C-alpha positions as CSV (number, residue, x, y, z in Angstrom):
1,X,21.1,15.5,15.6
2,X,21.4,18.1,12.8
3,X,18.4,20.2,11.8
4,X,18.2,18.4,8.5
5,X,18.2,14.9,10.1
6,X,15.7,16.1,12.7
7,X,13.4,17.3,10.0
8,X,13.7,13.9,8.1
9,X,13.0,12.1,11.3
10,X,9.9,14.1,11.9
11,X,8.7,13.4,8.4
12,X,9.3,9.7,8.8
13,X,7.3,9.7,12.0
14,X,4.5,11.6,10.3
15,X,4.4,9.0,7.5
16,X,4.1,6.3,10.2
17,X,1.3,8.2,12.0
18,X,-0.6,8.7,8.7
19,X,-0.3,5.1,7.3
20,X,-0.5,3.1,10.6
21,X,-1.9,3.1,14.1
22,X,1.5,2.4,15.6
23,X,2.7,4.9,18.3
24,X,5.1,7.5,17.0
25,X,5.1,10.1,19.8
26,X,4.2,13.7,19.5
27,X,5.8,15.9,16.8
28,X,7.5,19.1,17.8
29,X,6.8,22.3,15.9
30,X,7.2,23.0,13.1
31,X,5.2,19.9,12.0
32,X,6.1,18.8,8.5
33,X,3.5,18.6,5.8
34,X,2.1,15.3,4.4
35,X,3.7,16.2,1.1
36,X,7.1,16.6,2.7
37,X,6.7,13.3,4.4
38,X,5.7,11.3,1.4
39,X,9.3,10.1,0.7
40,X,8.9,7.9,3.8
41,X,5.6,6.2,2.7
42,X,7.3,3.2,1.0
43,X,9.6,2.7,4.0
44,X,6.5,2.3,6.2
45,X,5.7,-0.8,4.1
46,X,8.9,-2.4,5.4
47,X,7.6,-2.2,8.9
48,X,4.1,-3.4,8.2
49,X,5.4,-6.1,6.0
50,X,7.7,-7.4,8.7
51,X,4.9,-7.5,11.2
52,X,2.6,-9.4,8.8
53,X,5.4,-11.9,8.1
54,X,6.0,-12.5,11.8
55,X,2.3,-13.1,12.4
56,X,2.0,-15.5,9.4
57,X,5.1,-17.6,10.2
58,X,4.4,-17.4,14.0
59,X,0.9,-18.8,13.4
60,X,2.3,-21.7,11.3
61,X,4.8,-22.5,14.1
62,X,2.0,-22.6,16.6
63,X,0.1,-25.1,14.5
64,X,-2.3,-23.0,12.5
65,X,-3.1,-24.1,9.0
66,X,-1.8,-22.1,6.0
67,X,-5.1,-20.4,5.2
68,X,-5.7,-19.5,8.9
69,X,-2.2,-18.1,9.2
70,X,-2.7,-16.1,6.0
71,X,-6.0,-14.6,7.3
72,X,-4.3,-13.8,10.6
73,X,-1.5,-12.0,8.8
74,X,-3.9,-10.0,6.7
75,X,-5.9,-9.2,9.8
76,X,-2.8,-8.0,11.6
77,X,-2.1,-5.7,8.6
78,X,-5.6,-4.3,8.9
79,X,-5.1,-3.7,12.7
80,X,-1.8,-2.0,12.1
81,X,-3.1,0.3,9.3
82,X,-6.5,0.8,10.8
83,X,-8.0,-0.5,7.6
84,X,-6.9,2.7,5.8
85,X,-6.2,1.1,2.5
86,X,-9.1,-1.3,2.6
87,X,-11.5,1.7,3.2
88,X,-9.9,3.5,0.3
89,X,-10.3,0.5,-2.1
90,X,-14.0,0.0,-1.0
91,X,-14.8,3.7,-1.5
92,X,-13.0,3.8,-4.8
93,X,-15.0,0.8,-6.1
94,X,-18.3,2.2,-4.9
95,X,-17.6,5.6,-6.5
96,X,-16.3,4.3,-9.9
97,X,-18.9,1.5,-10.0
98,X,-21.9,3.5,-9.0
99,X,-21.1,7.1,-10.1
100,X,-22.9,8.6,-13.1
101,X,-20.3,11.3,-13.7
102,X,-17.2,12.9,-12.0
103,X,-19.2,14.8,-9.4
104,X,-21.3,11.8,-8.5
105,X,-18.3,9.5,-8.3
106,X,-16.6,11.9,-5.8
107,X,-19.8,12.2,-3.8
108,X,-20.1,8.5,-3.4
109,X,-16.5,8.1,-2.5
110,X,-16.9,10.6,0.3
111,X,-19.9,8.8,1.7
112,X,-18.8,6.7,4.7
113,X,-21.4,4.0,4.0
114,X,-20.2,1.0,2.0
115,X,-22.0,-0.3,-1.1
116,X,-22.2,-3.6,-3.0
117,X,-19.2,-2.7,-5.1
118,X,-17.1,-2.0,-2.1
119,X,-18.1,-5.2,-0.3
120,X,-17.4,-7.3,-3.3
121,X,-14.0,-5.8,-4.1
122,X,-12.9,-6.3,-0.5
123,X,-14.0,-9.9,-0.6
124,X,-11.9,-10.4,-3.7
125,X,-8.9,-8.6,-2.4
126,X,-8.8,-10.4,1.0
127,X,-9.7,-13.7,-0.6
128,X,-7.0,-13.5,-3.3
129,X,-4.4,-12.3,-0.8
130,X,-5.2,-15.0,1.7
131,X,-5.2,-17.7,-1.0
132,X,-1.8,-16.5,-2.3
133,X,-0.2,-16.5,1.2
134,X,-1.6,-19.9,2.0
135,X,0.6,-21.4,-0.7
136,X,3.6,-20.7,1.5
137,X,2.5,-23.6,3.7
138,X,6.0,-24.2,5.1
139,X,6.6,-20.5,5.9
140,X,6.9,-17.4,3.7
141,X,10.2,-15.7,3.1
142,X,10.3,-12.3,4.7
143,X,11.2,-10.7,1.3
144,X,7.7,-11.5,0.0
145,X,6.2,-9.2,2.6
146,X,8.9,-6.6,2.4
147,X,8.7,-6.3,-1.4
148,X,4.9,-6.1,-1.6
149,X,4.6,-3.7,1.4
150,X,7.4,-1.5,0.1
151,X,6.4,-1.3,-3.6
152,X,2.7,-1.0,-3.1
153,X,3.3,2.2,-1.0
154,X,5.9,3.4,-3.5
155,X,3.1,3.1,-6.1
156,X,1.2,5.7,-4.1
157,X,4.2,8.1,-4.7
158,X,3.9,7.4,-8.4
159,X,0.3,8.3,-8.5
160,X,0.8,11.4,-6.4
161,X,3.5,12.6,-8.8
162,X,1.7,11.8,-12.0
163,X,-1.9,12.7,-11.3
164,X,-3.4,16.0,-10.1
165,X,-5.6,16.1,-7.0
166,X,-9.2,15.5,-8.0
167,X,-10.4,17.5,-5.0
168,X,-9.6,20.9,-3.5
169,X,-9.3,19.3,-0.1
170,X,-8.7,15.9,1.5
171,X,-5.7,13.5,2.0
172,X,-4.8,13.3,-1.7
173,X,-4.7,17.1,-1.9
174,X,-2.6,17.5,1.3
175,X,-0.1,14.9,0.1
176,X,0.3,16.4,-3.3
177,X,2.9,18.9,-4.1
178,X,5.6,19.8,-6.7
179,X,7.2,16.7,-8.1
180,X,10.4,16.1,-6.1
181,X,12.5,13.4,-7.6
182,X,14.6,13.2,-4.4
183,X,11.5,11.7,-2.7
184,X,12.1,8.6,-4.8
185,X,15.6,8.0,-3.6
186,X,15.0,6.2,-0.3
187,X,12.2,4.0,-1.8
188,X,14.2,3.0,-4.9
189,X,17.2,2.2,-2.7
190,X,15.1,0.1,-0.5
191,X,13.5,-1.7,-3.5
192,X,17.0,-2.5,-4.9
193,X,18.1,-3.9,-1.5
194,X,15.0,-6.1,-1.1
195,X,15.3,-7.4,-4.6
196,X,19.0,-8.3,-3.9
197,X,17.8,-10.2,-0.8
198,X,15.8,-12.5,-3.0
199,X,19.0,-14.0,-4.2
200,X,20.2,-14.7,-7.8
201,X,17.8,-17.6,-8.2
202,X,14.8,-15.5,-7.5
203,X,15.7,-12.1,-9.0
204,X,13.5,-12.8,-12.0
205,X,10.6,-13.6,-9.6
206,X,11.1,-10.3,-7.8
207,X,11.3,-8.3,-11.1
208,X,8.1,-10.0,-12.4
209,X,6.3,-9.0,-9.2
210,X,7.5,-5.4,-9.6
211,X,6.3,-5.3,-13.2
212,X,2.8,-6.6,-12.4
213,X,2.4,-4.4,-9.4
214,X,3.4,-1.4,-11.5
215,X,0.8,-2.3,-14.2
216,X,-2.0,-2.8,-11.6
217,X,-1.1,0.5,-9.9
218,X,-1.1,2.2,-13.4
219,X,-4.5,0.7,-14.3
220,X,-6.0,2.1,-11.0
221,X,-4.4,5.4,-11.7
222,X,-5.6,5.5,-15.3
223,X,-9.2,4.6,-14.2
224,X,-9.1,7.4,-11.6
225,X,-7.9,9.9,-14.1
226,X,-10.5,8.9,-16.6
227,X,-13.4,8.9,-14.2
228,X,-12.7,11.6,-11.7
229,X,-9.8,13.6,-13.2
230,X,-7.1,12.7,-10.7
231,X,-6.2,11.2,-7.4
232,X,-7.7,11.3,-3.9
233,X,-6.9,9.6,-0.7
234,X,-9.3,6.7,-1.7
235,X,-7.4,6.3,-5.0
236,X,-4.1,6.1,-3.1
237,X,-5.6,3.4,-0.8
238,X,-6.9,1.5,-3.9
239,X,-3.5,1.7,-5.5
240,X,-1.8,0.3,-2.5
241,X,-4.1,-2.6,-1.8
242,X,-4.7,-3.6,-5.4
243,X,-0.9,-3.6,-6.2
244,X,0.0,-5.4,-3.0
245,X,-2.5,-8.2,-3.7
246,X,-1.3,-8.5,-7.2
247,X,2.3,-8.8,-5.9
248,X,1.4,-11.6,-3.5
249,X,-0.4,-13.5,-6.3
250,X,2.7,-13.3,-8.6
251,X,5.2,-14.2,-5.9
252,X,3.2,-17.1,-4.6
253,X,2.7,-18.4,-8.2
254,X,6.3,-18.1,-9.3
255,X,7.7,-19.5,-6.0
256,X,5.5,-22.6,-6.6
257,X,5.2,-22.9,-10.4
């Protein structure tokens, strides 16, 4: 393996270590930075999406009801990611909802305790995601999980490139860096491939989901910029989970108009 390919492989493994609890071995020196590995963040969504799809359809085959299968699939996602994005969304909601000013918002977001805003937003996110998946009572196409997993993590790249870090430390700061347009190439290529897999009859559905997910991610990013002046790791988690849930809602609605 060439040095360039070896470096890319290490970056992909680092992205997997950061965004999931899946085993990825030990990285040899020099260990890449989180910023260098961010090109692979969207690709991690292909793996987590495939696992969630397998759990959902497997549960249906074994006789579980659609809602139970949906909850199991979302639970599998939580196990695979370690609840990373759920924790970010809850902290973001607590900070934005309860903070008086920028400093207070950031202080609340760093607090490990969860508040009423965090609890409520998680209830809504999981409830909406489960109800959306439950509409696929005869089994969900794998492209539904691939697209939402891929694009929601691609939205994290968008926020990292467009917003400054709101802190001088933390995950958001470590993953930040000079805007590198080449980081978008693998993710955009994967999105194009997944959209093609929807087939001509459902291309409009896929594009509608893309548009809504982008809007939701943009709204979270706008709110973060307005209230705390930029992005943090919690903001990235909120972007991922909010856009993924929105994508599931759109796809389940348009597949069953």
